[in-house]
mmCIF file as gemmi writes it, N, C-alpha and C atoms, coordinates in Angstrom:
data_model
loop_
_atom_site.group_PDB
_atom_site.id
_atom_site.type_symbol
_atom_site.label_atom_id
_atom_site.label_alt_id
_atom_site.label_comp_id
_atom_site.label_asym_id
_atom_site.label_entity_id
_atom_site.label_seq_id
_atom_site.pdbx_PDB_ins_code
_atom_site.Cartn_x
_atom_site.Cartn_y
_atom_site.Cartn_z
_atom_site.occupancy
_atom_site.B_iso_or_equiv
_atom_site.pdbx_formal_charge
_atom_site.auth_seq_id
_atom_site.auth_asym_id
_atom_site.pdbx_PDB_model_num
ATOM 1 N N . UNK Axp A 1 ? -6.67 27.554 -32.877 1 0 ? 1 A 1
ATOM 2 C CA . UNK Axp A 1 ? -7.173 26.658 -31.863 1 0 ? 1 A 1
ATOM 3 C C . UNK Axp A 1 ? -8.52 26.091 -32.299 1 0 ? 1 A 1
ATOM 4 N N . UNK Axp A 2 ? -8.694 24.834 -31.992 1 0 ? 2 A 1
ATOM 5 C CA . UNK Axp A 2 ? -9.959 24.172 -32.312 1 0 ? 2 A 1
ATOM 6 C C . UNK Axp A 2 ? -10.959 24.437 -31.199 1 0 ? 2 A 1
ATOM 7 N N . UNK Axp A 3 ? -12.205 24.493 -31.582 1 0 ? 3 A 1
ATOM 8 C CA . UNK Axp A 3 ? -13.25 24.707 -30.582 1 0 ? 3 A 1
ATOM 9 C C . UNK Axp A 3 ? -13.481 23.41 -29.817 1 0 ? 3 A 1
ATOM 10 N N . UNK Axp A 4 ? -14.169 23.498 -28.709 1 0 ? 4 A 1
ATOM 11 C CA . UNK Axp A 4 ? -14.476 22.32 -27.894 1 0 ? 4 A 1
ATOM 12 C C . UNK Axp A 4 ? -15.29 21.316 -28.701 1 0 ? 4 A 1
ATOM 13 N N . UNK Axp A 5 ? -16.214 21.829 -29.487 1 0 ? 5 A 1
ATOM 14 C CA . UNK Axp A 5 ? -17.047 20.956 -30.314 1 0 ? 5 A 1
ATOM 15 C C . UNK Axp A 5 ? -16.198 20.208 -31.343 1 0 ? 5 A 1
ATOM 16 N N . UNK Axp A 6 ? -15.22 20.896 -31.941 1 0 ? 6 A 1
ATOM 17 C CA . UNK Axp A 6 ? -14.348 20.259 -32.922 1 0 ? 6 A 1
ATOM 18 C C . UNK Axp A 6 ? -13.462 19.194 -32.271 1 0 ? 6 A 1
ATOM 19 N N . UNK Axp A 7 ? -12.975 19.493 -31.068 1 0 ? 7 A 1
ATOM 20 C CA . UNK Axp A 7 ? -12.13 18.534 -30.353 1 0 ? 7 A 1
ATOM 21 C C . UNK Axp A 7 ? -12.925 17.272 -30.041 1 0 ? 7 A 1
ATOM 22 N N . UNK Axp A 8 ? -14.161 17.448 -29.562 1 0 ? 8 A 1
ATOM 23 C CA . UNK Axp A 8 ? -15.016 16.297 -29.262 1 0 ? 8 A 1
ATOM 24 C C . UNK Axp A 8 ? -15.291 15.471 -30.517 1 0 ? 8 A 1
ATOM 25 N N . UNK Axp A 9 ? -15.555 16.155 -31.622 1 0 ? 9 A 1
ATOM 26 C CA . UNK Axp A 9 ? -15.819 15.449 -32.876 1 0 ? 9 A 1
ATOM 27 C C . UNK Axp A 9 ? -14.587 14.674 -33.331 1 0 ? 9 A 1
ATOM 28 N N . UNK Axp A 10 ? -13.417 15.269 -33.193 1 0 ? 10 A 1
ATOM 29 C CA . UNK Axp A 10 ? -12.175 14.601 -33.588 1 0 ? 10 A 1
ATOM 30 C C . UNK Axp A 10 ? -11.93 13.366 -32.732 1 0 ? 10 A 1
ATOM 31 N N . UNK Axp A 11 ? -12.146 13.481 -31.426 1 0 ? 11 A 1
ATOM 32 C CA . UNK Axp A 11 ? -11.957 12.328 -30.533 1 0 ? 11 A 1
ATOM 33 C C . UNK Axp A 11 ? -12.945 11.218 -30.872 1 0 ? 11 A 1
ATOM 34 N N . UNK Axp A 12 ? -14.182 11.602 -31.181 1 0 ? 12 A 1
ATOM 35 C CA . UNK Axp A 12 ? -15.199 10.621 -31.545 1 0 ? 12 A 1
ATOM 36 C C . UNK Axp A 12 ? -14.797 9.903 -32.836 1 0 ? 12 A 1
ATOM 37 N N . UNK Axp A 13 ? -14.275 10.65 -33.794 1 0 ? 13 A 1
ATOM 38 C CA . UNK Axp A 13 ? -13.836 10.049 -35.057 1 0 ? 13 A 1
ATOM 39 C C . UNK Axp A 13 ? -12.673 9.088 -34.847 1 0 ? 13 A 1
ATOM 40 N N . UNK Axp A 14 ? -11.769 9.45 -33.956 1 0 ? 14 A 1
ATOM 41 C CA . UNK Axp A 14 ? -10.632 8.573 -33.662 1 0 ? 14 A 1
ATOM 42 C C . UNK Axp A 14 ? -11.117 7.267 -33.054 1 0 ? 14 A 1
ATOM 43 N N . UNK Axp A 15 ? -12.06 7.363 -32.111 1 0 ? 15 A 1
ATOM 44 C CA . UNK Axp A 15 ? -12.598 6.153 -31.479 1 0 ? 15 A 1
ATOM 45 C C . UNK Axp A 15 ? -13.285 5.266 -32.508 1 0 ? 15 A 1
ATOM 46 N N . UNK Axp A 16 ? -14.035 5.872 -33.426 1 0 ? 16 A 1
ATOM 47 C CA . UNK Axp A 16 ? -14.702 5.099 -34.464 1 0 ? 16 A 1
ATOM 48 C C . UNK Axp A 16 ? -13.684 4.402 -35.369 1 0 ? 16 A 1
ATOM 49 N N . UNK Axp A 17 ? -12.624 5.113 -35.711 1 0 ? 17 A 1
ATOM 50 C CA . UNK Axp A 17 ? -11.595 4.539 -36.578 1 0 ? 17 A 1
ATOM 51 C C . UNK Axp A 17 ? -10.894 3.377 -35.875 1 0 ? 17 A 1
ATOM 52 N N . UNK Axp A 18 ? -10.616 3.531 -34.577 1 0 ? 18 A 1
ATOM 53 C CA . UNK Axp A 18 ? -9.964 2.457 -33.832 1 0 ? 18 A 1
ATOM 54 C C . UNK Axp A 18 ? -10.867 1.227 -33.738 1 0 ? 18 A 1
ATOM 55 N N . UNK Axp A 19 ? -12.158 1.459 -33.502 1 0 ? 19 A 1
ATOM 56 C CA . UNK Axp A 19 ? -13.1 0.34 -33.414 1 0 ? 19 A 1
ATOM 57 C C . UNK Axp A 19 ? -13.191 -0.384 -34.754 1 0 ? 19 A 1
ATOM 58 N N . UNK Axp A 20 ? -13.209 0.373 -35.833 1 0 ? 20 A 1
ATOM 59 C CA . UNK Axp A 20 ? -13.26 -0.231 -37.161 1 0 ? 20 A 1
ATOM 60 C C . UNK Axp A 20 ? -12.014 -1.042 -37.46 1 0 ? 20 A 1
ATOM 61 N N . UNK Axp A 21 ? -10.854 -0.539 -37.04 1 0 ? 21 A 1
ATOM 62 C CA . UNK Axp A 21 ? -9.59 -1.249 -37.27 1 0 ? 21 A 1
ATOM 63 C C . UNK Axp A 21 ? -9.546 -2.555 -36.474 1 0 ? 21 A 1
ATOM 64 N N . UNK Axp A 22 ? -10.116 -2.554 -35.278 1 0 ? 22 A 1
ATOM 65 C CA . UNK Axp A 22 ? -10.13 -3.762 -34.463 1 0 ? 22 A 1
ATOM 66 C C . UNK Axp A 22 ? -11.032 -4.834 -35.072 1 0 ? 22 A 1
ATOM 67 N N . UNK Axp A 23 ? -12.115 -4.428 -35.721 1 0 ? 23 A 1
ATOM 68 C CA . UNK Axp A 23 ? -13.05 -5.384 -36.32 1 0 ? 23 A 1
ATOM 69 C C . UNK Axp A 23 ? -12.564 -5.919 -37.652 1 0 ? 23 A 1
ATOM 70 N N . UNK Axp A 24 ? -11.631 -5.205 -38.282 1 0 ? 24 A 1
ATOM 71 C CA . UNK Axp A 24 ? -11.181 -5.578 -39.625 1 0 ? 24 A 1
ATOM 72 C C . UNK Axp A 24 ? -10.583 -6.98 -39.616 1 0 ? 24 A 1
ATOM 73 N N . UNK Axp A 25 ? -10.985 -7.77 -40.603 1 0 ? 25 A 1
ATOM 74 C CA . UNK Axp A 25 ? -10.443 -9.125 -40.72 1 0 ? 25 A 1
ATOM 75 C C . UNK Axp A 25 ? -9.226 -9.074 -41.633 1 0 ? 25 A 1
ATOM 76 N N . UNK Axp A 26 ? -8.078 -9.162 -41.082 1 0 ? 26 A 1
ATOM 77 C CA . UNK Axp A 26 ? -6.869 -9.179 -41.903 1 0 ? 26 A 1
ATOM 78 C C . UNK Axp A 26 ? -6.477 -10.633 -42.143 1 0 ? 26 A 1
ATOM 79 N N . UNK Axp A 27 ? -5.469 -10.844 -42.926 1 0 ? 27 A 1
ATOM 80 C CA . UNK Axp A 27 ? -5.021 -12.2 -43.232 1 0 ? 27 A 1
ATOM 81 C C . UNK Axp A 27 ? -4.631 -12.939 -41.96 1 0 ? 27 A 1
ATOM 82 N N . UNK Axp A 28 ? -4.065 -12.239 -41.004 1 0 ? 28 A 1
ATOM 83 C CA . UNK Axp A 28 ? -3.632 -12.878 -39.771 1 0 ? 28 A 1
ATOM 84 C C . UNK Axp A 28 ? -4.791 -13.485 -38.989 1 0 ? 28 A 1
ATOM 85 N N . UNK Axp A 29 ? -5.99 -12.941 -39.153 1 0 ? 29 A 1
ATOM 86 C CA . UNK Axp A 29 ? -7.143 -13.438 -38.409 1 0 ? 29 A 1
ATOM 87 C C . UNK Axp A 29 ? -7.961 -14.462 -39.183 1 0 ? 29 A 1
ATOM 88 N N . UNK Axp A 30 ? -7.552 -14.802 -40.393 1 0 ? 30 A 1
ATOM 89 C CA . UNK Axp A 30 ? -8.292 -15.77 -41.196 1 0 ? 30 A 1
ATOM 90 C C . UNK Axp A 30 ? -7.91 -17.184 -40.801 1 0 ? 30 A 1
ATOM 91 N N . UNK Axp A 31 ? -8.773 -18.153 -41.105 1 0 ? 31 A 1
ATOM 92 C CA . UNK Axp A 31 ? -8.433 -19.55 -40.817 1 0 ? 31 A 1
ATOM 93 C C . UNK Axp A 31 ? -7.185 -19.987 -41.587 1 0 ? 31 A 1
ATOM 94 N N . UNK Axp A 32 ? -6.496 -20.974 -41.054 1 0 ? 32 A 1
ATOM 95 C CA . UNK Axp A 32 ? -5.244 -21.436 -41.668 1 0 ? 32 A 1
ATOM 96 C C . UNK Axp A 32 ? -5.46 -21.909 -43.105 1 0 ? 32 A 1
ATOM 97 N N . UNK Axp A 33 ? -6.571 -22.572 -43.362 1 0 ? 33 A 1
ATOM 98 C CA . UNK Axp A 33 ? -6.839 -23.072 -44.713 1 0 ? 33 A 1
ATOM 99 C C . UNK Axp A 33 ? -6.979 -21.915 -45.703 1 0 ? 33 A 1
ATOM 100 N N . UNK Axp A 34 ? -7.63 -20.851 -45.286 1 0 ? 34 A 1
ATOM 101 C CA . UNK Axp A 34 ? -7.809 -19.684 -46.151 1 0 ? 34 A 1
ATOM 102 C C . UNK Axp A 34 ? -6.47 -19.011 -46.415 1 0 ? 34 A 1
ATOM 103 N N . UNK Axp A 35 ? -5.665 -18.853 -45.351 1 0 ? 35 A 1
ATOM 104 C CA . UNK Axp A 35 ? -4.343 -18.245 -45.528 1 0 ? 35 A 1
ATOM 105 C C . UNK Axp A 35 ? -3.5 -19.06 -46.487 1 0 ? 35 A 1
ATOM 106 N N . UNK Axp A 36 ? -3.554 -20.374 -46.341 1 0 ? 36 A 1
ATOM 107 C CA . UNK Axp A 36 ? -2.777 -21.259 -47.206 1 0 ? 36 A 1
ATOM 108 C C . UNK Axp A 36 ? -3.232 -21.137 -48.653 1 0 ? 36 A 1
ATOM 109 N N . UNK Axp A 37 ? -4.551 -21.117 -48.865 1 0 ? 37 A 1
ATOM 110 C CA . UNK Axp A 37 ? -5.086 -21.008 -50.223 1 0 ? 37 A 1
ATOM 111 C C . UNK Axp A 37 ? -4.686 -19.681 -50.856 1 0 ? 37 A 1
ATOM 112 N N . UNK Axp A 38 ? -4.754 -18.598 -50.08 1 0 ? 38 A 1
ATOM 113 C CA . UNK Axp A 38 ? -4.361 -17.295 -50.604 1 0 ? 38 A 1
ATOM 114 C C . UNK Axp A 38 ? -2.883 -17.273 -50.97 1 0 ? 38 A 1
ATOM 115 N N . UNK Axp A 39 ? -2.061 -17.912 -50.142 1 0 ? 39 A 1
ATOM 116 C CA . UNK Axp A 39 ? -0.63 -17.976 -50.425 1 0 ? 39 A 1
ATOM 117 C C . UNK Axp A 39 ? -0.341 -18.747 -51.698 1 0 ? 39 A 1
ATOM 118 N N . UNK Axp A 40 ? -1.041 -19.879 -51.869 1 0 ? 40 A 1
ATOM 119 C CA . UNK Axp A 40 ? -0.84 -20.685 -53.079 1 0 ? 40 A 1
ATOM 120 C C . UNK Axp A 40 ? -1.295 -19.933 -54.324 1 0 ? 40 A 1
ATOM 121 N N . UNK Axp A 41 ? -2.401 -19.217 -54.199 1 0 ? 41 A 1
ATOM 122 C CA . UNK Axp A 41 ? -2.914 -18.443 -55.325 1 0 ? 41 A 1
ATOM 123 C C . UNK Axp A 41 ? -1.92 -17.345 -55.703 1 0 ? 41 A 1
ATOM 124 N N . UNK Axp A 42 ? -1.391 -16.66 -54.705 1 0 ? 42 A 1
ATOM 125 C CA . UNK Axp A 42 ? -0.41 -15.61 -54.966 1 0 ? 42 A 1
ATOM 126 C C . UNK Axp A 42 ? 0.853 -16.161 -55.594 1 0 ? 42 A 1
ATOM 127 N N . UNK Axp A 43 ? 1.291 -17.327 -55.131 1 0 ? 43 A 1
ATOM 128 C CA . UNK Axp A 43 ? 2.487 -17.951 -55.684 1 0 ? 43 A 1
ATOM 129 C C . UNK Axp A 43 ? 2.265 -18.348 -57.14 1 0 ? 43 A 1
ATOM 130 N N . UNK Axp A 44 ? 1.065 -18.823 -57.457 1 0 ? 44 A 1
ATOM 131 C CA . UNK Axp A 44 ? 0.762 -19.213 -58.834 1 0 ? 44 A 1
ATOM 132 C C . UNK Axp A 44 ? 0.788 -18.005 -59.765 1 0 ? 44 A 1
ATOM 133 N N . UNK Axp A 45 ? 0.236 -16.887 -59.302 1 0 ? 45 A 1
ATOM 134 C CA . UNK Axp A 45 ? 0.254 -15.665 -60.111 1 0 ? 45 A 1
ATOM 135 C C . UNK Axp A 45 ? 1.693 -15.201 -60.327 1 0 ? 45 A 1
ATOM 136 N N . UNK Axp A 46 ? 2.485 -15.243 -59.254 1 0 ? 46 A 1
ATOM 137 C CA . UNK Axp A 46 ? 3.883 -14.826 -59.369 1 0 ? 46 A 1
ATOM 138 C C . UNK Axp A 46 ? 4.634 -15.731 -60.342 1 0 ? 46 A 1
ATOM 139 N N . UNK Axp A 47 ? 4.371 -17.024 -60.29 1 0 ? 47 A 1
ATOM 140 C CA . UNK Axp A 47 ? 5.022 -17.97 -61.2 1 0 ? 47 A 1
ATOM 141 C C . UNK Axp A 47 ? 4.658 -17.661 -62.652 1 0 ? 47 A 1
ATOM 142 N N . UNK Axp A 48 ? 3.372 -17.388 -62.91 1 0 ? 48 A 1
ATOM 143 C CA . UNK Axp A 48 ? 2.949 -17.064 -64.273 1 0 ? 48 A 1
ATOM 144 C C . UNK Axp A 48 ? 3.62 -15.791 -64.763 1 0 ? 48 A 1
ATOM 145 N N . UNK Axp A 49 ? 3.77 -14.818 -63.872 1 0 ? 49 A 1
ATOM 146 C CA . UNK Axp A 49 ? 4.417 -13.569 -64.264 1 0 ? 49 A 1
ATOM 147 C C . UNK Axp A 49 ? 5.901 -13.784 -64.54 1 0 ? 49 A 1
ATOM 148 N N . UNK Axp A 50 ? 6.554 -14.653 -63.729 1 0 ? 50 A 1
ATOM 149 C CA . UNK Axp A 50 ? 7.985 -14.91 -63.91 1 0 ? 50 A 1
ATOM 150 C C . UNK Axp A 50 ? 8.269 -15.608 -65.221 1 0 ? 50 A 1
ATOM 151 N N . UNK Axp A 51 ? 7.36 -16.477 -65.657 1 0 ? 51 A 1
ATOM 152 C CA . UNK Axp A 51 ? 7.599 -17.227 -66.891 1 0 ? 51 A 1
ATOM 153 C C . UNK Axp A 51 ? 7.43 -16.352 -68.116 1 0 ? 51 A 1
ATOM 154 N N . UNK Axp A 52 ? 6.886 -15.149 -67.924 1 0 ? 52 A 1
ATOM 155 C CA . UNK Axp A 52 ? 6.771 -14.203 -69.021 1 0 ? 52 A 1
ATOM 156 C C . UNK Axp A 52 ? 5.693 -14.565 -70.023 1 0 ? 52 A 1
ATOM 157 N N . UNK Axp A 53 ? 4.605 -15.119 -69.547 1 0 ? 53 A 1
ATOM 158 C CA . UNK Axp A 53 ? 3.507 -15.473 -70.446 1 0 ? 53 A 1
ATOM 159 C C . UNK Axp A 53 ? 2.982 -14.209 -71.124 1 0 ? 53 A 1
ATOM 160 N N . UNK Axp A 54 ? 2.775 -14.298 -72.419 1 0 ? 54 A 1
ATOM 161 C CA . UNK Axp A 54 ? 2.323 -13.126 -73.17 1 0 ? 54 A 1
ATOM 162 C C . UNK Axp A 54 ? 0.854 -12.816 -72.898 1 0 ? 54 A 1
ATOM 163 N N . UNK Axp A 55 ? 0.068 -13.852 -72.626 1 0 ? 55 A 1
ATOM 164 C CA . UNK Axp A 55 ? -1.366 -13.66 -72.383 1 0 ? 55 A 1
ATOM 165 C C . UNK Axp A 55 ? -1.579 -13.1 -70.978 1 0 ? 55 A 1
ATOM 166 N N . UNK Axp A 56 ? -2.559 -12.237 -70.794 1 0 ? 56 A 1
ATOM 167 C CA . UNK Axp A 56 ? -2.848 -11.723 -69.448 1 0 ? 56 A 1
ATOM 168 C C . UNK Axp A 56 ? -3.311 -12.856 -68.543 1 0 ? 56 A 1
ATOM 169 N N . UNK Axp A 57 ? -2.849 -12.876 -67.323 1 0 ? 57 A 1
ATOM 170 C CA . UNK Axp A 57 ? -3.153 -13.991 -66.444 1 0 ? 57 A 1
ATOM 171 C C . UNK Axp A 57 ? -3.845 -13.604 -65.144 1 0 ? 57 A 1
ATOM 172 N N . UNK Axp A 58 ? -3.638 -12.434 -64.624 1 0 ? 58 A 1
ATOM 173 C CA . UNK Axp A 58 ? -4.292 -12.086 -63.361 1 0 ? 58 A 1
ATOM 174 C C . UNK Axp A 58 ? -5.742 -11.715 -63.641 1 0 ? 58 A 1
ATOM 175 N N . UNK Axp A 59 ? -6.584 -11.785 -62.614 1 0 ? 59 A 1
ATOM 176 C CA . UNK Axp A 59 ? -7.994 -11.45 -62.79 1 0 ? 59 A 1
ATOM 177 C C . UNK Axp A 59 ? -8.141 -10.014 -63.258 1 0 ? 59 A 1
ATOM 178 N N . UNK Axp A 60 ? -7.333 -9.137 -62.696 1 0 ? 60 A 1
ATOM 179 C CA . UNK Axp A 60 ? -7.406 -7.726 -63.073 1 0 ? 60 A 1
ATOM 180 C C . UNK Axp A 60 ? -7.099 -7.539 -64.562 1 0 ? 60 A 1
ATOM 181 N N . UNK Axp A 61 ? -6.06 -8.217 -65.038 1 0 ? 61 A 1
ATOM 182 C CA . UNK Axp A 61 ? -5.705 -8.107 -66.456 1 0 ? 61 A 1
ATOM 183 C C . UNK Axp A 61 ? -6.804 -8.682 -67.341 1 0 ? 61 A 1
ATOM 184 N N . UNK Axp A 62 ? -7.354 -9.839 -66.928 1 0 ? 62 A 1
ATOM 185 C CA . UNK Axp A 62 ? -8.437 -10.44 -67.7 1 0 ? 62 A 1
ATOM 186 C C . UNK Axp A 62 ? -9.67 -9.551 -67.689 1 0 ? 62 A 1
ATOM 187 N N . UNK Axp A 63 ? -9.945 -8.942 -66.532 1 0 ? 63 A 1
ATOM 188 C CA . UNK Axp A 63 ? -11.108 -8.056 -66.425 1 0 ? 63 A 1
ATOM 189 C C . UNK Axp A 63 ? -10.958 -6.854 -67.353 1 0 ? 63 A 1
ATOM 190 N N . UNK Axp A 64 ? -9.758 -6.276 -67.401 1 0 ? 64 A 1
ATOM 191 C CA . UNK Axp A 64 ? -9.522 -5.128 -68.28 1 0 ? 64 A 1
ATOM 192 C C . UNK Axp A 64 ? -9.736 -5.511 -69.745 1 0 ? 64 A 1
ATOM 193 N N . UNK Axp A 65 ? -9.278 -6.7 -70.128 1 0 ? 65 A 1
ATOM 194 C CA . UNK Axp A 65 ? -9.493 -7.142 -71.505 1 0 ? 65 A 1
ATOM 195 C C . UNK Axp A 65 ? -10.978 -7.374 -71.765 1 0 ? 65 A 1
ATOM 196 N N . UNK Axp A 66 ? -11.684 -7.965 -70.799 1 0 ? 66 A 1
ATOM 197 C CA . UNK Axp A 66 ? -13.123 -8.201 -70.945 1 0 ? 66 A 1
ATOM 198 C C . UNK Axp A 66 ? -13.873 -6.879 -71.055 1 0 ? 66 A 1
ATOM 199 N N . UNK Axp A 67 ? -13.399 -5.881 -70.342 1 0 ? 67 A 1
ATOM 200 C CA . UNK Axp A 67 ? -14.013 -4.555 -70.406 1 0 ? 67 A 1
ATOM 201 C C . UNK Axp A 67 ? -13.854 -3.966 -71.81 1 0 ? 67 A 1
ATOM 202 N N . UNK Axp A 68 ? -12.658 -4.117 -72.363 1 0 ? 68 A 1
ATOM 203 C CA . UNK Axp A 68 ? -12.423 -3.616 -73.725 1 0 ? 68 A 1
ATOM 204 C C . UNK Axp A 68 ? -13.311 -4.337 -74.737 1 0 ? 68 A 1
ATOM 205 N N . UNK Axp A 69 ? -13.558 -5.631 -74.503 1 0 ? 69 A 1
ATOM 206 C CA . UNK Axp A 69 ? -14.374 -6.419 -75.428 1 0 ? 69 A 1
ATOM 207 C C . UNK Axp A 69 ? -15.865 -6.376 -75.096 1 0 ? 69 A 1
ATOM 208 N N . UNK Axp A 70 ? -16.236 -5.67 -74.032 1 0 ? 70 A 1
ATOM 209 C CA . UNK Axp A 70 ? -17.637 -5.56 -73.605 1 0 ? 70 A 1
ATOM 210 C C . UNK Axp A 70 ? -18.274 -6.917 -73.32 1 0 ? 70 A 1
ATOM 211 N N . UNK Axp A 71 ? -17.586 -7.76 -72.553 1 0 ? 71 A 1
ATOM 212 C CA . UNK Axp A 71 ? -18.124 -9.064 -72.168 1 0 ? 71 A 1
ATOM 213 C C . UNK Axp A 71 ? -19.205 -8.841 -71.11 1 0 ? 71 A 1
ATOM 214 N N . UNK Axp A 72 ? -20.421 -9.326 -71.34 1 0 ? 72 A 1
ATOM 215 C CA . UNK Axp A 72 ? -21.489 -9.123 -70.356 1 0 ? 72 A 1
ATOM 216 C C . UNK Axp A 72 ? -21.259 -9.966 -69.1 1 0 ? 72 A 1
ATOM 217 N N . UNK Axp A 73 ? -21.572 -9.4 -67.935 1 0 ? 73 A 1
ATOM 218 C CA . UNK Axp A 73 ? -21.439 -10.107 -66.667 1 0 ? 73 A 1
ATOM 219 C C . UNK Axp A 73 ? -20.024 -10.219 -66.146 1 0 ? 73 A 1
ATOM 220 N N . UNK Axp A 74 ? -19.113 -9.471 -66.717 1 0 ? 74 A 1
ATOM 221 C CA . UNK Axp A 74 ? -17.696 -9.592 -66.355 1 0 ? 74 A 1
ATOM 222 C C . UNK Axp A 74 ? -17.4 -9.231 -64.904 1 0 ? 74 A 1
ATOM 223 N N . UNK Axp A 75 ? -18.17 -8.31 -64.33 1 0 ? 75 A 1
ATOM 224 C CA . UNK Axp A 75 ? -17.869 -7.866 -62.964 1 0 ? 75 A 1
ATOM 225 C C . UNK Axp A 75 ? -18.121 -8.956 -61.935 1 0 ? 75 A 1
ATOM 226 N N . UNK Axp A 76 ? -18.977 -9.919 -62.274 1 0 ? 76 A 1
ATOM 227 C CA . UNK Axp A 76 ? -19.29 -10.99 -61.327 1 0 ? 76 A 1
ATOM 228 C C . UNK Axp A 76 ? -18.485 -12.252 -61.588 1 0 ? 76 A 1
ATOM 229 N N . UNK Axp A 77 ? -17.635 -12.238 -62.602 1 0 ? 77 A 1
ATOM 230 C CA . UNK Axp A 77 ? -16.852 -13.426 -62.967 1 0 ? 77 A 1
ATOM 231 C C . UNK Axp A 77 ? -15.545 -13.485 -62.202 1 0 ? 77 A 1
ATOM 232 N N . UNK Axp A 78 ? -15.121 -14.705 -61.941 1 0 ? 78 A 1
ATOM 233 C CA . UNK Axp A 78 ? -13.812 -14.937 -61.348 1 0 ? 78 A 1
ATOM 234 C C . UNK Axp A 78 ? -12.762 -15.022 -62.44 1 0 ? 78 A 1
ATOM 235 N N . UNK Axp A 79 ? -11.522 -15.3 -62.047 1 0 ? 79 A 1
ATOM 236 C CA . UNK Axp A 79 ? -10.429 -15.361 -63.012 1 0 ? 79 A 1
ATOM 237 C C . UNK Axp A 79 ? -10.656 -16.454 -64.051 1 0 ? 79 A 1
ATOM 238 N N . UNK Axp A 80 ? -11.023 -17.655 -63.599 1 0 ? 80 A 1
ATOM 239 C CA . UNK Axp A 80 ? -11.216 -18.765 -64.53 1 0 ? 80 A 1
ATOM 240 C C . UNK Axp A 80 ? -12.372 -18.496 -65.493 1 0 ? 80 A 1
ATOM 241 N N . UNK Axp A 81 ? -13.446 -17.95 -64.969 1 0 ? 81 A 1
ATOM 242 C CA . UNK Axp A 81 ? -14.604 -17.637 -65.826 1 0 ? 81 A 1
ATOM 243 C C . UNK Axp A 81 ? -14.246 -16.584 -66.88 1 0 ? 81 A 1
ATOM 244 N N . UNK Axp A 82 ? -13.491 -15.569 -66.456 1 0 ? 82 A 1
ATOM 245 C CA . UNK Axp A 82 ? -13.073 -14.526 -67.405 1 0 ? 82 A 1
ATOM 246 C C . UNK Axp A 82 ? -12.175 -15.126 -68.496 1 0 ? 82 A 1
ATOM 247 N N . UNK Axp A 83 ? -11.263 -15.998 -68.087 1 0 ? 83 A 1
ATOM 248 C CA . UNK Axp A 83 ? -10.366 -16.618 -69.056 1 0 ? 83 A 1
ATOM 249 C C . UNK Axp A 83 ? -11.148 -17.446 -70.06 1 0 ? 83 A 1
ATOM 250 N N . UNK Axp A 84 ? -12.156 -18.203 -69.588 1 0 ? 84 A 1
ATOM 251 C CA . UNK Axp A 84 ? -12.985 -18.996 -70.496 1 0 ? 84 A 1
ATOM 252 C C . UNK Axp A 84 ? -13.783 -18.097 -71.437 1 0 ? 84 A 1
ATOM 253 N N . UNK Axp A 85 ? -14.37 -17.025 -70.882 1 0 ? 85 A 1
ATOM 254 C CA . UNK Axp A 85 ? -15.175 -16.107 -71.704 1 0 ? 85 A 1
ATOM 255 C C . UNK Axp A 85 ? -14.338 -15.436 -72.786 1 0 ? 85 A 1
ATOM 256 N N . UNK Axp A 86 ? -13.066 -15.224 -72.491 1 0 ? 86 A 1
ATOM 257 C CA . UNK Axp A 86 ? -12.182 -14.562 -73.453 1 0 ? 86 A 1
ATOM 258 C C . UNK Axp A 86 ? -11.465 -15.555 -74.365 1 0 ? 86 A 1
ATOM 259 N N . UNK Axp A 87 ? -11.613 -16.861 -74.077 1 0 ? 87 A 1
ATOM 260 C CA . UNK Axp A 87 ? -10.982 -17.889 -74.906 1 0 ? 87 A 1
ATOM 261 C C . UNK Axp A 87 ? -9.509 -18.07 -74.623 1 0 ? 87 A 1
ATOM 262 N N . UNK Axp A 88 ? -9.073 -17.826 -73.386 1 0 ? 88 A 1
ATOM 263 C CA . UNK Axp A 88 ? -7.659 -17.983 -73.043 1 0 ? 88 A 1
ATOM 264 C C . UNK Axp A 88 ? -7.316 -19.382 -72.569 1 0 ? 88 A 1
ATOM 265 N N . UNK Axp A 89 ? -8.299 -20.242 -72.363 1 0 ? 89 A 1
ATOM 266 C CA . UNK Axp A 89 ? -7.985 -21.583 -71.856 1 0 ? 89 A 1
ATOM 267 C C . UNK Axp A 89 ? -8.435 -22.646 -72.795 1 0 ? 89 A 1
């Protein structure tokens, strides 16, 4: 059995978690333009993967290659910047 203090702490944690979940901005709560842009970006990545391009194309893949090559400032770069820094474009 849990003590009264533990029960109170658990209830408090649940309330905090629920409040945090309500504040979370999910895709459904984003503006239509943002949702559309995210969808187009995802579709472009999927298309590149389907075509079987040998070169890494997602930001994560480019970041991993930049990490191996020790490219400075890589953590703050976007996908296009990483591709340019690595000479993929």
